[in-house]
N, C-alpha and C positions, 0 to 999 in steps of 0.2 A: 312223602311228598317232595317233589323236586324243588330246586330253588326257583324263585320267581313268585310273583303274587298269585295266590289262589283266587279263583273267581268266586269263592264264598265271601270274600270281603268286598267292600264298596270303595272304589278309588276316589280320591279327593280331587275331582276334576272341577275346580271352582271356575267361576266366570273369568277371574283374572288369569288363571293358568290357561284357560282355553283361548283368551284374547291374545296372549303372548304366543301361544303355539300357532294360532291362525296367522300372526304376523310372520312367523318363521316359515310356515308352509307357503305363504304367498310369495315371500322374498325368494325362496328357492325354486318357485314354480313347480311345487309338488302338487300338480292338479292333472286332470285327465290328459289335456293336450301337452303339458309339459313332460309328463312321463313318456307319452308316445313319441314325442319329438326327440327325447334323449335316448331312447332305446332303439328307435327305428321300427318300422312296421313289422319286419320279420321276427326280431327279437321279442317284441311285445306280443305278437301272436303265439310265439313259442312259449312264453310265460303263461299265457292263457291255457295252453295245452298241458301245463305242468312240467315244462322243460326249462329249468332255471338258467342253465349255462350261458346261452346267448345273451340273456339280460344281464347276467353278472359281468360278462366281458364288455357289453356295451356301456354299462354304468361306470366302468373304470375311469372314463374321461368326462364324466358329468359333473364333477366337483361336489358341492354340498348337496345338490339334488341327488347325485349318485349315492351319497351316504344315506339319504332317507329312503331311496329305493332299496338299497341293500338291507337296511334295518327292517322296514315294514313289509316290503313285497317279497324279499328273498330269505328273511329270517336269519341274517348273518350277524355275527359280532363285529362291531366297528370300534376303532380306537377312540379313546376318550377325547383327544384333541379335536378329531374331525366331528364327533357328535356334538361337542360343545359349540363349535363354530356353526354347524347347521341348525342348531336349536335356538340360537340367540334371536331374540332377547329372553327366551325361557332358559334358565340355567339347567344344567344336567341334574343338579341336586333337587330342584323343584320338580323336574320331570320324573325323577325316581320317586319322590314323595307322593306324587299324583298317580303312580302306577303306569306311567307312559313308558318308562325305561326301566330296565333291571340291570344291576351291575353284573359284570362277567369278567373276572380277572382284571386286566388293565383297560377294559373297554366296557361297552354296553351292548345289550340286546334289547329288542322291542318288548315291552311289557304288555302292550295292547296292540291290536290290529287296527291300524289307521291307514285307510287307503282311499284314493280318489275314486269317485263314482260319477257317472255322467248319463244324461238322457240324450245326448247328442247336441244339446244346446247349452245346458247348464252343468257345471262341474261342482260337485260337493265332496265332502269328506265324510266317511262313515266310520264310527268308532265301534269296535267289537272286541271279543276275546280271541286270543291266539288259538288255533286249532290244535289237535292232538299231535300232528306231525311237528309243529314248532315247539310244543311243550315236551315232546318225547314221552308222553303218558296219556292215558285217557283223560278227557276233559272233566271238569267238576260239575256238580249237580246244578249250580246256578250259572253255568256257561251261557254266554250271550253269543249267539251265532253270528257269523259274518254274512255278507250278501251272497247267498247260494242260488242254485237253480230254482228252488221253490220260490224264493223272494222275487227273483227276476221274472218268473213266469206269472206271478200275481201282478207285478208291475205292468206287464204287457196285457194282462187280462182286465185291467181297471180302466173304466171310462174316464176321460180327461175333460169332460164338459164342465163348464164353470158352475160351482155351487157355493153357497154361502157358508155351510157348515159341514165338516167331515170328521168322522171318528175313525181313528186307527186303533182297532181293538187288538191288544197283545203286540205292541209296537216293536218289542225286541230292540234292535240297534237303531230303529227309526227310519229305515230306508223307505217304507211306504209313505210316511209323512213327508219326506223330502220330495218325492214325486207329487204328492198331493199339494205341495206349496205352489205348484205351477197352475192350479186351477181352483183351489179352495181359499175362501177369504179367511175362515177361522178353522183351525185344526186342533182337535183334542186327541191325545194319545194316552192309552192306558196299558198297564202291565201288572201282573201279580208279583213280579220279581223287582225287589229294590235295586239290585245290581243292574238289571236291564234298564230301568228308568234313569239310573245314573249315567250309563253309557249313552242312552238316547239323548239325555239332556246335553251331554258333551257334544254329540253329533249336531244338535240344533244350535248350541253356542258357537261351535266352530263355523257354522254356516250362516250365523246371524239371523236365525229364524225364530219367530215367536210362536211356540207351540205350547198349549196347555197340557200339562202332564198330571195324570191322576193314577194312584195306585189302588189296585183292588182286583178280585177275581171276576172274570167274565164281564157281564154287564152291570154288576152291582154298583160300581162307583158312578155310573151315569144312568141309573135306573129310571129316573123321571125326566130325562131329557130326550129331545128329538133332534135328528140330524138329517140333512139332505142326502148324504152319502156315508156309507160305512164300508171300510175295507178291513179284512181280517185274514191273517195267516195264522190259524189256531194251532195249538199242539195236537195235530191230527193223526199221529202214529197210532195204529190200532193194535190191540193185544190185551194182555191181562191188565187189570186196573192197578197201576202203580206209577210212581213218579221217580224215574231214574234221573231225568234231566227236564228242567222246567220248560225249555225251549221246544220240546217235542212231545212230552208226556203230560196228559191231563189229569191222571188219577182216576179217570172213568174207564170202564171196560169197553172193549170192542170199538165201535164207531160212534159211541155216545157223545163224544166231544163235538163231532161234526153235527150230530143230530141236535145237540143243545143250541149251537149257534144258529142253525137254520130255523129252529123253533122260536127263538127269542129275538133274533135280530129285527124282524119286520116291525115289532112293537116299538122300536126306537127310531123308526123312520118317519119323517114328515110325509104328508100325502104326496104320492108320486115319487118318494125317496127311493134310492137304489142301494142295495148292498151287494158286495162282490167278495167272494172268499174262495180259498182253497179248501178242499174237503176230501175225505177218504170214506169209503163205505165197504162193508163186507158183502162178498158174494157167498151166500149161505145156502147149502143144499141146492134144490132146484128152483129156489126163489129168484124171480127176475129183479135185478138190481133197481130198476126203475120203480117197482112197487115198494121196495124198501125205502128209498129216499123220499118218494112223494108223501109217505105217511108222516114224515117229519114236519110237513108244511102247516103253518097256521092258516086260518081262513082269510081270504082277501089278499092273496099274495101271488103275483105272477112269478114264475120260476123257470129258469133255464139251467138244467143240469147237463154238463158237457163231460163226458168221461173220456179222458186222455189216454189212460193206460189201465191195464189189469195185471197185477203181479201174482206170480205163483207164491204161496206162503213161504216156502224154503228160500226162494230168492229174496223175498221181502225182508225176511229175518236177517239173512246174511248182509244185505245192503245196510241195514240200520246198525248192525253190530260193528261193521267197519266204520260207519259214520261216528260212532262214539269212541273209536280207537281200539277196539278189540279185534284180535285175529280170530276169525271163526274157527280156526283149526286148534287154537289153544285150549287147555282144559277149562278155563273160565268161559271162553267163548262157546265151547260145546255145551257146557252146562246151561248157559243162558239160552242158547238156541233151542235145546231140548225142551226147557220149560215153556218157551214161547210157542213152539210147534205143538206141544201137547195141548195148550189152551186152544189153538186153532182147531186141532183134531176134535177136541171135546165139544166144540161149538159148530162142527161141520162146516168150517170156513174153507172154501175151495179157491178163493181168489180175493185180492184186495184192490178195489177200484180206486182211482185217483182222478181228480179233475177240478173243474171250476163250477162255481154256482153263482148265478146272477138272480137276485130277488128284487121285486118292486112292490111296494104297498099300493094297492088299488082298491077303489070303491066299486069297480065293475066286476063282471064274471071273469075270474082269474084264468090265465093261460098257463098251463104247465106242460113243459116239453122236456123229455130226457132223450139224449142221443149221444152216440159214439162219435168221437172225432179223434181217431188214432192215427190219421195220416199226417205227414209233415206239412207244415205251412209256415209262411214267413210273416204275414201281416199280423199286427197286434190283435189279440182277441177282444181287448177292451173297446176298440172302435166298432167291431162287429156286434158286441153285446149291446152297446148303446143304440145301434141301428136296429137290432132285433127288437128291442123294447119299443122303438118308434113304430115298427111294422105291426107289432102285436096290438099297440094302442089304436092304430089306424084300422086294423081288421076288426077289433072289438066294436068300433063305432059304426060298422056297416053290416047290415043283415044281408042275406043272399040277394034280395031284390036290389039293394044299393050296389052290391058287387057286380051284378049282371049289367047295371047301368054305367059301369065304369069302363072307359077306354084304357087298355093296358099296353105296355111296351116291354120288350125283352131288353135288358141292359146290354151295353156293348161288351161287358165283361163275361157274357154268357156265350158258350159255343156248343154246337151239336156235333157229336161224334156218331159216326155210322160204321158199323162193322158188317161187311157183306160176306156171305158164305156162297160157295158154288152150288148151283141147283141145276135141274134139267133144262131150264130156260136161260141159263147163264148165271150172273151173280144176283143174289137175293139178299136184301138187308135183313139180318137176323137180330141185331141189337141197335137200338137208338138210345143215346145217353147224352143228357144235358151235363155240361161241365161249367161250373163257375170258376173263372180263371183267377179271381182275386179272393181276399179273405180266406175262410176255412177251406175253400175249394170243394164246395158241396157237389154232389152228383145225384142225378135222378134218371133212371131208366124210364123211357116213354114209348108209347106205341105210335102207330102211323097217324091216328086221329089227333092225338095230342101234338105231334109234330106239325101237323097241318094247321091246327088251331094257333100254336105259338108263332107259326110263320106269318099269321095274319095280325099278330099283336104288335102294331106299329104306332100305337097311340092315337089312331084316328077313329075307329069304330068301337062302340061299346061291346062288351063281352057277349051280351045277348045277341046282337046282330051277327057277330062272328059265328056263334053257335048255330044260328038259323041257317047261315050260308053253308056251314060244315054239314049240317044235317041234310040239306038239299043235295049237296055235291056227292055225299057218300050214302044216301039212302038210309039215314039213321033217324030214330025218333028224337025230336028236339027236347022233349021233356026228360027223357032218360039222359041225354047229353048234359042238360043243366044239372041234374042230380049228381052226375059223375064229375063234371067239371068244377063245381064250386069248391068242394073240399081240396081238390088238387090245386086250384088257383091259390087258395089260402096257404097251402104248404109251400108253394113256390114263392109266394110273396114273403113268407116268414124267412125263407132262405135267401132272399135278395136275388132271385132268379126271374122274377117278374115284378113290375112296378107300375102303379098308376101313372098315366101320362103327365099328370100335374105334379108328381112327386109325392113324398110322404113328409109331413111336417115334423119338426124336431119336438120332442116332448121333454119336459123338465119338472122337477119337484115344485110344489106350490111355493111361490116366493123367490125361486131361484132364477137368476137372469140367464137368458140364452144368448150367447154372442154370435 
């Protein structure tokens, strides 16, 4: 074991220590804006790409803030005199005793990863463990991960509508709860790891947030409670049933961890309550992945499964080996990879799907949709998920007769693309494709009749009248047009490519205020 505190121990991050550390961080302007201002946009962007030298050079003239940047963001050893000045009123000795610093010769290095994190409006600090690069060895079993791509993707996939109660299941470093503080009145955070709860508590103390922390496995510590919203970044790595690292391994085989959360989460929701989580699922043999994940659902649950990626098993294993600090080419890395790939082969695993799941407890006939979303998009999926649930609720309340009586309009964010091919009579349209220019960027190919129908959707005439006009103009049977149009209209409404003229009302859990 290298020098420095093992993540198997629990650091003594007391309220007093965190209060004094907070004072030092504020005084030095060690926050999202302060770091960006000190480094400049170019050096800050380079640091985000994993290029430390521009930030190292820029921090040289940043005084005590530069000391903190080099300690926590660049993993450098800093002289004792400069560290003492930057940490005041927290003494270096107390910081070492709390695990925040570790002695190194005549100076100090960071003992924990403490870095600014922002949603663009609020700046927080997140406390986590050092990664394998900073430690110079693989991380420990109880390692508490920092804010990574998975955490950030869940942040963006979570609805921020106001709720009274929110559960952060498997809080880790506490980053989901930080974002939840912008829209939830009461937050409960759980984790199976004592160390994770200690670091999450430090995160909340540094940011002066009141979060209820409860230790226990899965939903056990809150089994008889109900929440308006639940967010969960579970240990969703799939493979043999083992626990090498608590932040990623559940001890359950295959994709059973994701299945467990999907099955049990709805029972802890209030009426109309929403759950949002990251999940992984196996692509086994010729089985359709949507059939696999929908079998996990309990009765009375709206569900939107969005598959963002499908990984090849060999690539998947190599990625996670590097994540834990192993070189896949080393003897140990090869042995671990072989055992993992043997398990995949024995279970006919041909791919590993990854994505987001949105669940809602409903008393009505549930809507279940599984779809691929592998294209790039910039808008947060959380906003789209909330709107998707609104559209689903609106559609559920209207039978086909009510749908036909509704005037619709095409939103301004939807465009029609035409692709023309040469023909004997000049150019002939071969493809008509609707594009949604915001959100996930959905696309739908449509024919000439649908194009004409949507062209008339200006919020003035009911759908029934438009279909009768369309039938008369094109010599079509209006009854057949109705039967064809209603499922298509429902799908376009779900994707935000068609909307009722009066708009769709916002839905919320029972008792939750809508602002």
